[in-house]
C-alpha positions as CSV (number, residue, x, y, z in Angstrom):
1,X,36.4,33.3,7.6
2,X,37.0,30.9,10.6
3,X,40.2,31.9,12.3
4,X,42.6,29.2,13.8
5,X,43.9,29.9,17.2
6,X,44.9,26.4,18.4
7,X,46.5,23.5,16.5
8,X,46.9,20.0,17.6
9,X,49.4,17.8,15.8
10,X,49.1,14.0,16.3
11,X,52.6,12.4,16.0
12,X,55.9,13.9,17.2
13,X,58.1,12.2,14.6
14,X,60.2,13.4,11.8
15,X,57.3,15.2,10.1
16,X,55.0,16.3,12.9
17,X,57.8,17.7,15.2
18,X,59.6,20.0,12.7
19,X,56.6,20.9,10.7
20,X,54.5,22.2,13.7
21,X,57.6,23.7,15.3
22,X,58.0,25.9,12.2
23,X,54.3,26.8,12.2
24,X,54.6,27.9,15.8
25,X,57.7,29.8,15.1
26,X,56.1,31.6,12.1
27,X,52.7,32.1,13.8
28,X,53.3,33.4,17.4
29,X,49.6,34.1,17.9
30,X,48.7,30.4,17.3
31,X,49.1,27.8,20.1
32,X,50.6,24.6,18.7
33,X,50.4,21.4,20.8
34,X,52.3,18.3,19.4
35,X,51.1,15.1,21.0
36,X,52.3,11.5,21.0
37,X,51.7,8.3,22.9
38,X,55.5,7.8,23.2
39,X,56.3,9.5,26.5
40,X,60.0,9.1,26.1
41,X,59.9,10.9,22.7
42,X,57.8,13.7,24.2
43,X,60.3,14.0,27.1
44,X,63.0,14.3,24.6
45,X,61.1,17.2,22.8
46,X,60.9,18.9,26.1
47,X,64.6,18.5,26.8
48,X,67.8,20.0,25.6
49,X,68.5,16.9,23.5
50,X,65.8,16.6,20.8
51,X,64.8,13.1,19.6
52,X,65.8,13.8,16.0
53,X,68.7,15.6,14.4
54,X,67.9,18.3,11.8
55,X,70.0,21.4,11.1
56,X,68.2,24.5,12.5
57,X,65.5,22.6,14.4
58,X,67.0,23.0,17.9
59,X,67.0,26.8,17.4
60,X,63.4,26.8,16.1
61,X,62.1,24.7,19.0
62,X,63.9,26.7,21.6
63,X,62.6,30.0,20.2
64,X,59.0,29.1,20.9
65,X,58.8,26.0,23.3
66,X,56.8,26.9,26.4
67,X,55.5,30.1,24.7
68,X,53.2,28.9,21.9
69,X,54.7,25.4,21.3
70,X,54.1,22.6,23.6
71,X,54.8,18.9,23.5
72,X,52.4,16.5,25.5
73,X,51.0,13.0,25.9
74,X,47.6,14.5,26.9
75,X,46.1,13.6,23.4
76,X,42.4,13.8,24.3
77,X,42.5,17.3,25.8
78,X,44.7,18.7,22.9
79,X,42.2,17.4,20.4
80,X,39.2,18.8,22.2
81,X,40.7,22.3,22.6
82,X,42.1,22.5,18.9
83,X,40.6,24.4,16.1
84,X,42.6,22.3,13.7
85,X,44.1,18.9,14.0
86,X,47.1,17.7,11.9
87,X,47.3,13.9,11.3
88,X,49.9,12.3,9.1
89,X,47.6,12.2,6.1
90,X,48.1,13.2,2.5
91,X,45.4,15.9,2.3
92,X,48.1,18.4,3.4
93,X,51.2,16.4,2.3
94,X,54.7,17.4,3.2
95,X,57.5,17.7,0.6
96,X,60.4,17.8,3.1
97,X,63.9,16.4,2.5
98,X,65.6,15.3,5.7
99,X,68.8,17.4,6.3
100,X,67.1,20.5,4.9
101,X,63.7,20.2,6.4
102,X,63.7,23.5,8.3
103,X,64.8,25.4,5.2
104,X,62.1,23.5,3.1
105,X,59.4,24.4,5.7
106,X,60.5,28.1,5.9
107,X,60.8,28.6,2.1
108,X,58.8,25.8,0.4
109,X,58.5,25.3,-3.3
110,X,54.8,24.9,-2.7
111,X,52.2,24.0,-0.1
112,X,49.5,21.6,-1.2
113,X,46.2,21.5,0.4
114,X,43.5,19.1,-0.6
115,X,39.8,19.0,0.5
116,X,36.4,17.9,-0.2
117,X,34.6,19.9,-2.8
118,X,31.8,20.7,-0.4
119,X,31.2,24.1,1.4
120,X,32.5,22.6,4.6
121,X,35.5,21.1,2.9
122,X,36.3,24.4,1.2
123,X,36.0,26.4,4.5
124,X,38.6,24.1,6.0
125,X,40.9,24.5,3.1
126,X,40.8,28.3,3.4
127,X,41.3,28.2,7.1
128,X,44.5,26.2,6.7
129,X,45.6,28.3,3.8
130,X,45.3,31.3,6.2
131,X,47.9,29.6,8.6
132,X,50.5,29.1,5.8
133,X,49.9,32.6,4.4
134,X,51.7,33.9,7.6
135,X,55.0,33.3,5.7
136,X,54.2,31.5,2.3
137,X,53.2,33.6,-0.7
138,X,49.7,32.8,-1.7
139,X,50.7,31.9,-5.3
140,X,52.8,29.0,-3.8
141,X,49.8,27.6,-1.9
142,X,47.9,25.1,-4.3
143,X,44.4,23.9,-3.4
144,X,43.1,20.7,-5.0
145,X,40.6,17.9,-4.3
146,X,41.7,15.2,-1.9
147,X,42.7,12.6,-4.4
148,X,44.8,15.0,-6.4
149,X,46.7,16.0,-3.3
150,X,47.2,12.3,-2.3
151,X,48.5,11.3,-5.7
152,X,50.6,14.5,-6.0
153,X,52.5,13.3,-2.9
154,X,53.0,9.7,-4.1
155,X,53.9,10.8,-7.6
156,X,56.5,13.4,-6.5
157,X,58.4,10.8,-4.4
158,X,58.0,8.2,-7.1
159,X,59.4,10.4,-9.8
160,X,62.4,11.4,-7.6
161,X,63.0,7.7,-6.7
162,X,62.8,6.8,-10.3
163,X,65.5,9.4,-11.2
164,X,67.8,7.8,-8.6
165,X,67.1,4.2,-9.9
166,X,67.7,5.4,-13.4
167,X,71.0,6.9,-12.8
168,X,72.0,3.9,-10.7
169,X,71.2,1.6,-13.6
170,X,73.5,3.7,-15.7
171,X,76.2,3.4,-13.1
172,X,76.2,-0.3,-13.7
173,X,76.7,0.2,-17.4
174,X,79.5,2.7,-16.8
175,X,81.4,0.2,-14.7
176,X,81.1,-2.4,-17.4
177,X,82.2,0.0,-20.2
178,X,84.8,2.3,-18.6
179,X,82.6,5.4,-18.6
180,X,82.2,7.7,-15.5
181,X,78.6,8.1,-14.3
182,X,79.3,11.5,-12.9
183,X,80.4,12.7,-16.3
184,X,77.3,11.1,-17.9
185,X,75.0,12.7,-15.2
186,X,76.6,16.1,-15.8
187,X,76.2,15.8,-19.6
188,X,72.6,14.7,-19.4
189,X,71.8,17.1,-16.5
190,X,72.7,20.1,-18.6
191,X,69.7,19.4,-20.9
192,X,67.1,21.8,-19.5
193,X,64.5,19.2,-20.2
194,X,66.1,16.9,-17.8
195,X,67.8,19.0,-15.2
196,X,70.6,18.0,-12.8
197,X,68.7,17.3,-9.7
198,X,68.6,13.7,-8.3
199,X,71.2,12.4,-10.7
200,X,73.7,11.3,-8.1
201,X,74.5,7.7,-8.4
202,X,75.0,6.0,-5.1
203,X,74.5,2.7,-3.2
204,X,70.7,3.3,-3.3
205,X,68.1,5.5,-1.9
206,X,66.7,5.2,1.6
207,X,64.5,7.0,4.0
208,X,60.9,6.6,5.2
209,X,59.3,8.1,2.1
210,X,60.5,6.9,-1.3
211,X,60.1,3.2,-0.9
212,X,56.8,3.5,1.1
213,X,55.3,5.9,-1.5
214,X,56.4,4.0,-4.6
215,X,55.0,0.8,-3.0
216,X,51.7,2.6,-2.1
217,X,51.5,3.6,-5.8
218,X,52.2,-0.1,-6.8
219,X,49.4,-1.2,-4.4
220,X,46.9,1.4,-5.8
221,X,47.5,0.4,-9.4
222,X,47.0,-3.3,-8.4
223,X,43.9,-2.5,-6.6
224,X,42.5,-0.5,-9.5
225,X,43.4,-3.2,-12.0
226,X,46.3,-1.4,-13.6
227,X,48.9,-4.2,-13.5
228,X,51.2,-2.7,-16.3
229,X,51.5,0.5,-14.3
230,X,52.1,-1.4,-11.1
231,X,54.9,-3.4,-12.7
232,X,56.4,-0.2,-14.0
233,X,56.8,1.4,-10.7
234,X,57.8,-1.8,-8.9
235,X,60.9,-1.8,-11.2
236,X,62.1,1.4,-9.4
237,X,62.2,-0.6,-6.1
238,X,63.7,-3.6,-7.8
239,X,66.6,-1.5,-9.3
240,X,67.3,-0.1,-5.9
241,X,67.5,-3.5,-4.3
242,X,69.7,-4.6,-7.2
243,X,72.1,-1.7,-6.6
244,X,72.6,-2.5,-3.0
245,X,73.2,-6.2,-3.7
246,X,75.5,-5.2,-6.6
247,X,77.7,-3.0,-4.4
248,X,77.8,-5.7,-1.6
249,X,78.8,-8.3,-4.2
250,X,81.6,-6.0,-5.5
251,X,83.0,-5.7,-2.0
252,X,83.1,-9.5,-1.7
253,X,84.6,-10.1,-5.1
254,X,87.3,-7.4,-4.5
255,X,88.3,-9.0,-1.2
256,X,89.3,-12.2,-3.0
257,X,85.8,-13.7,-3.1
258,X,85.4,-14.0,0.8
259,X,84.8,-11.6,3.7
260,X,84.4,-14.3,6.2
261,X,86.1,-13.3,9.4
262,X,87.5,-10.1,7.8
263,X,87.1,-6.8,9.6
264,X,85.2,-4.2,7.5
265,X,84.7,-0.5,8.5
266,X,81.3,0.9,7.7
267,X,81.4,4.7,7.7
268,X,77.9,6.1,7.8
269,X,74.7,4.5,8.9
270,X,72.1,7.2,8.3
271,X,70.3,7.0,5.0
272,X,71.9,10.4,4.1
273,X,74.0,13.1,5.6
274,X,72.7,15.8,8.0
275,X,70.2,13.5,9.6
276,X,70.1,10.7,12.2
277,X,67.4,8.9,10.4
278,X,68.2,5.3,9.5
279,X,64.8,4.1,8.1
280,X,65.4,2.0,5.0
281,X,69.0,3.1,4.9
282,X,71.1,1.3,2.4
283,X,73.7,0.9,5.2
284,X,71.3,-1.7,6.9
285,X,71.2,-3.8,3.7
286,X,74.9,-3.6,3.0
287,X,75.5,-4.7,6.5
288,X,73.0,-7.6,6.2
289,X,74.6,-8.9,3.0
290,X,78.2,-8.8,4.5
291,X,77.0,-10.3,7.9
292,X,75.5,-13.1,5.9
293,X,78.9,-13.7,4.5
294,X,80.5,-13.7,8.0
295,X,82.2,-10.3,7.9
296,X,83.0,-8.5,11.1
297,X,81.6,-5.0,10.9
298,X,82.8,-1.9,12.8
299,X,80.3,0.8,12.3
300,X,80.6,4.6,12.8
301,X,78.1,7.3,12.2
302,X,78.4,10.9,13.7
303,X,74.7,11.2,14.5
304,X,73.1,7.7,14.8
305,X,73.0,6.4,18.4
306,X,74.5,3.0,19.0
307,X,71.2,1.7,20.3
308,X,69.5,2.6,16.9
309,X,72.2,0.7,14.9
310,X,71.7,-2.4,17.0
311,X,68.0,-2.2,16.7
312,X,68.0,-1.9,13.0
313,X,70.4,-4.7,12.5
314,X,68.7,-7.0,15.0
315,X,65.5,-6.9,13.0
316,X,64.4,-10.5,12.1
317,X,64.4,-9.7,8.4
318,X,68.1,-8.4,8.7
319,X,69.9,-10.9,11.0
320,X,69.4,-14.1,12.7
321,X,70.1,-15.3,16.3
322,X,73.2,-13.8,17.6
323,X,74.7,-12.3,14.4
324,X,74.7,-8.8,15.6
325,X,76.4,-9.6,19.0
326,X,79.0,-11.7,17.2
327,X,79.7,-9.7,14.1
328,X,79.0,-5.9,14.8
329,X,80.9,-3.4,16.8
330,X,79.8,0.2,17.1
331,X,82.9,2.5,17.0
332,X,83.2,5.9,18.7
333,X,85.2,7.5,15.9
334,X,86.1,6.6,12.3
335,X,89.7,5.9,13.0
336,X,88.8,3.2,15.7
337,X,86.5,1.7,13.1
338,X,89.1,1.5,10.5
339,X,91.9,0.2,12.7
340,X,93.0,-3.2,11.5
341,X,90.3,-3.4,8.9
342,X,90.6,-5.1,5.5
343,X,88.3,-2.5,3.9
344,X,86.6,0.8,4.4
345,X,83.0,1.1,3.1
346,X,81.4,4.6,2.8
347,X,77.7,4.3,3.0
348,X,76.6,7.9,3.9
349,X,77.9,11.1,2.3
350,X,78.9,12.8,5.6
351,X,81.3,15.8,4.7
352,X,83.7,14.8,7.5
353,X,84.5,11.6,5.6
354,X,86.3,13.8,2.9
355,X,88.6,15.3,5.6
356,X,89.8,12.2,7.3
357,X,93.6,11.5,7.6
358,X,93.6,8.6,5.1
359,X,97.4,8.2,5.5
360,X,96.9,7.5,9.2
361,X,94.0,5.1,8.3
362,X,96.1,3.3,5.7
363,X,98.9,2.7,8.1
364,X,96.6,0.9,10.5
365,X,94.7,-1.2,8.0
366,X,95.6,-4.6,6.9
367,X,97.1,-4.8,3.3
368,X,96.0,-4.7,0.5
369,X,93.8,-1.8,1.9
370,X,90.5,-1.1,0.1
371,X,88.1,1.7,0.0
372,X,84.6,1.1,-1.4
373,X,83.0,4.6,-1.8
374,X,79.2,4.0,-2.1
375,X,78.5,7.8,-2.2
376,X,81.3,9.2,-4.5
377,X,82.4,11.5,-1.7
378,X,86.2,10.9,-2.3
379,X,86.1,11.6,-6.1
380,X,88.7,14.5,-5.7
381,X,91.1,12.3,-3.6
382,X,91.6,9.3,-5.9
383,X,95.1,10.1,-7.0
384,X,96.2,10.9,-3.4
385,X,94.6,7.8,-2.0
386,X,96.2,5.6,-4.7
387,X,99.6,7.1,-3.9
388,X,99.1,6.3,-0.3
389,X,98.4,2.7,-1.4
390,X,94.7,2.2,-1.4
391,X,92.8,0.1,-3.8
392,X,89.7,2.2,-4.7
393,X,86.3,1.0,-5.8
394,X,83.5,3.5,-6.4
395,X,80.0,3.7,-7.9
396,X,79.8,4.1,-11.6
397,X,83.6,4.3,-12.4
398,X,86.7,2.2,-12.7
399,X,89.3,3.7,-10.6
400,X,92.1,1.3,-9.8
401,X,94.1,0.8,-13.0
402,X,96.3,-1.8,-11.5
403,X,93.8,-3.9,-9.7
404,X,95.3,-6.7,-7.4
405,X,94.5,-9.8,-9.2
406,X,92.4,-12.6,-7.6
407,X,91.2,-15.9,-8.8
408,X,87.4,-16.1,-9.1
409,X,85.9,-19.1,-7.6
410,X,83.0,-19.0,-10.2
411,X,80.6,-19.5,-7.4
412,X,77.3,-17.5,-7.2
413,X,77.2,-15.3,-4.1
414,X,74.8,-16.5,-1.4
415,X,72.5,-13.7,-2.3
416,X,71.2,-13.4,-5.9
417,X,71.5,-10.1,-7.7
418,X,68.4,-11.0,-9.6
419,X,66.1,-11.8,-6.7
420,X,65.3,-8.7,-4.7
421,X,63.6,-9.4,-1.3
422,X,59.9,-9.4,-1.2
423,X,58.4,-6.3,0.3
424,X,54.7,-6.0,1.0
425,X,53.2,-2.6,0.1
426,X,52.3,-0.6,3.2
427,X,49.0,1.4,3.2
């Protein structure tokens, strides 16, 4: 069987960088070169400060960088010398979760390799299997035809996104009835046929994969004349958009039907904890809706650089003209963000937000002081926070028994809950 000695990975992003770093770490006899046209990104991979944050990644890179792991912009030579070239395609799809990517790579549920059902295709499949067999048990390595591997990737993320949208739809019902979505999720999650994973109600899913892969599935269905199937999966995206808009509307309603010129602290900008990735983060959309209503946002995230937040919010589809420069301030710590704020909005479930000194925060906020917990990170602190004086609003549960009354204007918000933004499928 052909033995792989040199690997080239095209793309030094969130997938290529960690994946090939772990391959180099686990296969010291294989030379792995990760290439990219982005020189600053490659320079970062070769520096003490890596371009992405992922628990355990720095240690893996430093253990083999300069030995059998290299980062380069010399794409042509790396391809010519390689026995195997990794490109961001679905024939060997990754099933990584950001925040646990290194753990997932070292101990995967499965490795899926698809290839042509030809002698050449099968030889390539077996050669790649041999690489993974350095640390993955053979029974966890699945081989399929190319279409099966591609659809397995899309379907896996679609099913996970579907579960999140499903529990988020129930969260709206819980808020209307007085039920607690966490209690409902626990009850249904104990059914072994359902299980308890991905039943955490929140302000909506984000990240680079879920929306992209669901929309790719929608596109495939439409292209193959399966409109009913396309509409079914489109609803997963529509529900996610609805959840974000519903949460933003709840903030506005609670703050006496207007947030114009009010300071709101946004805690968390990454799409989930333990990553600096902001792609399709719900924080972007919540910020957009609040900026559209004239709110002044003070944003803090422990891992997302200031420049990235500004770039995300300055996108033409998010803000207009000088909105960001007028309405957005990036804070260096959570207490600075909350100082003088009308409300605190938790958009990312960073553990540190459970440990903040909320009495100190309350003293510096304008009154009445509100907390909007979009990630249910403060569930165990509700009594304490109410005693301090906070008005608490959270996903899928009514918390404040004595809500400060306000007179509803009866006007429809500027954004419609029933009209999610148009998103073109990406292929």
